[in-house]
N, C-alpha and C positions, 0 to 999 in steps of 0.2 A: 160211517166215520172213515173207513178206509178210502172210499171213493172221494170223499171231501179232501182227505190228505193228499191223494193223487193229483186232484185238480190244483191244490195249493202248490204242490211241487212243480207241476207243469207251468203254472203261472209264473212262479219264481224263476224258472229256467228261461221262460220266454222273455221276461223283463231283463234278465241278465244278457241274453243274446241281443236284444234290441239296444241295450246300453253299449254293448261291444260294437255293434254296427255303427253307432253314432260317434265313435271315438276314432281319432286319427292314430297313425302309427308313431307319431313323434311325442313321446312323453305321456301318452294316454290322454291327451287333451281332446276335447270334443271337436269334431269337424264342423266348421261353419258352412252351412248350406245356403247358397245364394240362389235366388230366382232371377231369371233374366228373360225379358220379353222384347220382341222385335217384330216388325212386319216382314213380309216376304213370301214369295211362292215356294213350293216344296223344294225346288232345286236350290233356291237361295238359302233356305234354312239348313240344307246340307252343308253349304259353304260356311255359314256361320258356325256350325257345330265342329268344323275342323279346328278352330281356335279354342272353342270350349273344351273339346277333348284334350287338346294339347296342354291347356292350362291345368286341367284336372289331373293329368298324368305327371305334370312337372312337380307338383307339391302335394302334401298330405293335409294341410290345414284348412283348405277351402275346396268345396265342391260346388260347381255351378250347373244348373239345369235350365236349358232354354225352352221357352214355350212361345210359339208363334201366335200373333194376333192378326186377324184379317186386315188387309190394307184399307178397305173401304171405311171402316169405323175405328181405325186404330187410335187416333188421338182422343176421340170421344170416349172410347173404352178405357184408355189410360187415365184420363182425367176423372172419370167416374170412380175408378179404383183408388186413385190418389185421395179423392175426397172421402171415400169410405174406409180408408186405412188398409186396403187390400192390394195395394200396388206392389209390383215386384221390386226387388232391391236395386236392380239395374235395368235400364231400358233405353231403347232408341228414341230420339226426338228429332223430328224434321226441323229444318232451319226456320221454316215459317212459324213454328210453335215454340221455339226456344224462349222468346221474350215473354210469353205468357207464363211459363213455368218459373222463369227468373223473377218476374214481378210478384208472383204469389208465394215465392219462397219454398217451393216443393222440391227443388233440386239443390244438391250440396256443391258449393264451389270446389273446383279441382286444383286451383293454383298452388295452395299450400302443400297439398299432398305431392304434387309433382316435384316439389323441391326437396323431398325426402329420399332416403336410400331405398325405400320400399317401392318406389315407382319404377316401372319398366321403361318409361319414356319421359323425355323432357320437352318443354314447350318449344325450345329452339329446333327440335327435330322436324317439326311440321312446316309445310310450305307457308310462306308469310301471309298469303291472301286467302287462307282457307277458313279463318275463324268466323267470319260473318257475324250474325247476331249472338253467337255463343260466348263472345268476349265483350264485356261491358265494363267500362271504367278500369281497364287493364286487368280485370278478374276473369278467369276462364271458368265457365260453368259446365261445359260439356266438351269432350274430346272428339275431334273429327274421326269417325269410324274409318273412313276412306273417302273417296270422292267419285263422282260420276259425271264427267263431262258429257253433255248432251250432244248427240249426233243422230244421224238417221240410219235405220236398218232398211235394206231393200231386198225384195224377193227376186232373185235372179231369174228363176223359172217363169214367173208371172210376166216379167218384162220381156223376156225372150219370146214367149208365146204371143204377146201382143205386138211383136215386131219392133220393140223399142230398144234403141242403143243403150248400152250400159252406162250408168251414171259415171263410172270410172273413166270412160272414154271422154265424156264431156268435161270432167274434172281435169284430165291431163291436157285437154285442148284449151283450157282456160275459159270454158263456157258453162261452168256449173253455177248458174245464176237463177234469179227468180223467173225470168222469162222461160228459160229451159224447163224449170220445174213446173210451171203452168202448162207448158206444152205436153210434157210427159204425163202429168196427172190427168190432163184432158184425154189423152189417148187411152189411158187405163179405164177411164169412165166410159168411153165409147165402146171399149171391149167388154163392158159389163162388170167391171170390177170397181173397187174403191181406190182412188188415187193415193190419198194420204188421210190418215185419221188425225184430226186436230183435237187435242184435249183442252179443257178449260184450265183455269188457274194462272196466276201471275207468272210463274216460272215458264209456262208453255207459251204465253203470249210474248214475253220479253225476248225470246229467241229471235223472233221476227224483227223486233225493234233493234236489237243489237246487230243483227246481220245486215241491217240497213244503215248502220252507222248512227242510229238515234239513241236517245236516252230517255228513260222514264223518270229517273232521279239521279241526282249527284250524291255526294256523301252526306249532304245535309239539307237537301231541298228537292221538291217535286218540280220537274221542268217539262213534263210531258205535254202540257197544254200550250207550250210555246215552241215546241220542237217539231218542225215540219216533217222530219224524217220519221219521227214516232207516229205521226198521223198517217203518213204514207204506209207504214207497216200495218197499222190497224185496218186501213182501207183495203190493203192487199189480202189480208186474211178474210175479211168480210166478203170481198169479191170472189175469192176462191171457194168459200163455203156456199155462197149463193149460186155459183155456177155449177156446183156439184163436183168440182175437182177435189175439194176437201170434204170429208165427212166428220161432222161433230160427234165425238165419242159419246156424248150424252144422249144421242138419239138411237144408239144401238140397243138391241134387246137386253133386258136385265141379265147380268152375269156374263155378257160377252165383252171382254176387255180387248185392248189393242193386241195383246199377245195371242188371244184366241183367234182373232181375225187374221193375224199374220200366219199363224200355224195352219189355218184352213185355206190358205192361198186365195184369200178374197181381197187383200189389200196390198198395194205395191210398196208403200212406205209407211213406217211408223218412226217416231222419234223417242229416244230413251237413252239412258246410260248403259253401262255394261251389264246391268242387272238382268236383262232378258236373255243374255247369251247362254248361261248354263241350261236354261229351259230349252232354247232353240237347238242347242247341240245334242239334246236327247232325241231329236227328231231327224227326219231325212231332209229337212229344209235346206235348200241351197241359197244362202244369204250372205250378205257382206255389209260392212260399214261404209258410210260416205259422210263427209262433213255437211252441215247445213248449207244449202245454196246461199251464196253471198250476193248482195246487191250493191256492193261498194267497189267492185273491181279487184278486191283482195281474194286470193285463192281460198283461204280459210279465215272466216270472220268470227268475232266474239260470239259465243253462245253461253248458256247457263252451265255452271258447274253445280250439279245437285249434290248436297251434302247432308248426311245424317250425323247427328252427334249422339254420344253415349253419355248418359247422366246417371248419377247416384241419387236414389230416393233419400231425401233429407230425414225422413222418419224411419228409415231402415234401422234395425237393431245392430247392423254390422256395416256401418258406413265406410270405415277404413278398409275392410275386406272388399267391399264393393268397389271402392276406388282403386284398389290394387288390381282387381280383375279388369277394370276399365283400362288401366294403364297398360296391361299386358295385351289386351285385345286390339288396342289401337297402336301398339308399338311396332317397330320394324319387324320383330319376330312374329307378332300376332298377325300383322297384315301379310307377311310372306306366307305363313301357313294357310291363310284363307284365300289369297288372291292369286297364288302361283298357278299358271296354266289356265284351267277352265274356271277362273274366278268371276266374281260378279261386280267388280269395281276396280278403280285405279287407286294406287297408294296416295295417301295424304301426307306421308312422311317421305323425306328425301333419301335417295340412294338405292332404291329397289325397283326402278322403272322396268328393269329387264323382265320382271315376272309377268308383265302385261303381254309380252311377246312370246311367251313360252307355250304357245298353242298353235296348232295347224289351221284351225278354223275359228272365226272367219279370216280371210286372207289379210285384210288391212287393219290389223290391230294397232299399227302405228298411229292411225287417225285418232285413237283415244288419247294418246299422249299429245298429239298435235292440238287437239281440241282443248286439252287441259292447259296447254301453254298460252293460249290466247283467250281462254274463258274467264268468267267471273262468277263469284258467289253473290247472290242477291243479298244486300245488307240493309240499307236504309229503310226500305219498305217493310222489312220484316222485324223492325225494332218496335213496331206498334202492335200490341196483342190483338189478335182478331182481324187485323186489316186484310190479311190474305183471303179470309172467308168473304169479306165484304166485296173485295175486288172480283172474286170468283163469281159471285152472283151477277155482277155487272157484265162480265165477259160472257157468261152463259146466255144472257139476253141477246147479246150481239150474235153469238153463234147459232141461236135459235131463230134469228131473223127479226127479233122484236126491237132491235136498236141498230142504227147504222154504225160503222166503224168510228165516225167522228163523234156521234152521240155517246158511244161507249167510252171513248177516250176522255171526253169532257167530264163525264160523270165519274170515271175512275180517278181523274186528277183532283176533282173537287173532294171526293170522299177521302182520298189519301192525304191531301193537305189538311183537312179537318182533323183526321185521326192523329196525324203526326204533330200538329200544332198543340194538341192536348198533352 
């Protein structure tokens, strides 16, 4: 009987302690615990946690815990959890997938909340052209976490060892163009390295279209099949892959992404936003940024601005708290905490561009801001749920050599028109 009473006393004390741990310091109210998921490499997750920690320290009512989901199966994992009622309260959404979640009603509109005193950020603080498919019929469904203008990273050491002049020199001379890039990647191939790793996906192909002055789509129509400059871009990529100057990322051994190839000094150029920078800075790599080579005569030509949005799970038990955290994370304060110095992106709010330049390496951080000033967020093509996946399958056939550039463009145009007409 005595042992039973002791167990009962211990259990009562444990329950009391647990109850105390779940209460905030303001008025004894329960602390709302929010789950937050995002993709990212380990260095990126450290960047994200800067804002999570700052938010948790700022107030007592809400505590957020970040859990990373692998990049490769991120959206599939997220949708599976949403369907099963196991999704996090807050999560990242790629611009190509926003329309799917808006259409099936799984994310909560943010517009009304941003109009309240509880919001850390207002819609007017974001740059005008950043919304893409996250804003439909003037309703905002996800806030731009930040943005990533796409440019190229180059391995200085690899180029020097192959006797290749710096891309910066070509840029300053006004000769940073497609012919120069073909010449440089050809020399890297001859030296036994990969010149440039070309990834599939619409966002990766559109960079070549836009830097050639072409268009795949306008604001409300697909025009790729009538634009000679767009055809020229597809044929250029096809030619470079077939010649071995470009290596299709999908042919690399499993688990070897572009960042791994770059860090092992086996490729001269990769294209990405600032998200690879924190990882590369943890190594002894000697690298720098350079804008995409232009084929229009302009020094810097339009390229993609990759954007992730932060959304609230409409089935969360704490939607308003989730929206409050989203507003902090994407606010000027939240973006400064995350991105200052060795950050992984460029601000999507106005007024804090200086934080991109607060790092010693790489040397040309200004190119990130320059690329943002002329870049664009893909919009029209991403308003059709699932279209990005269909286009990706077509582009992969081209990059594998099973379609010519012209065939791939014709098929992509046909599929896009059919999807968007629906």
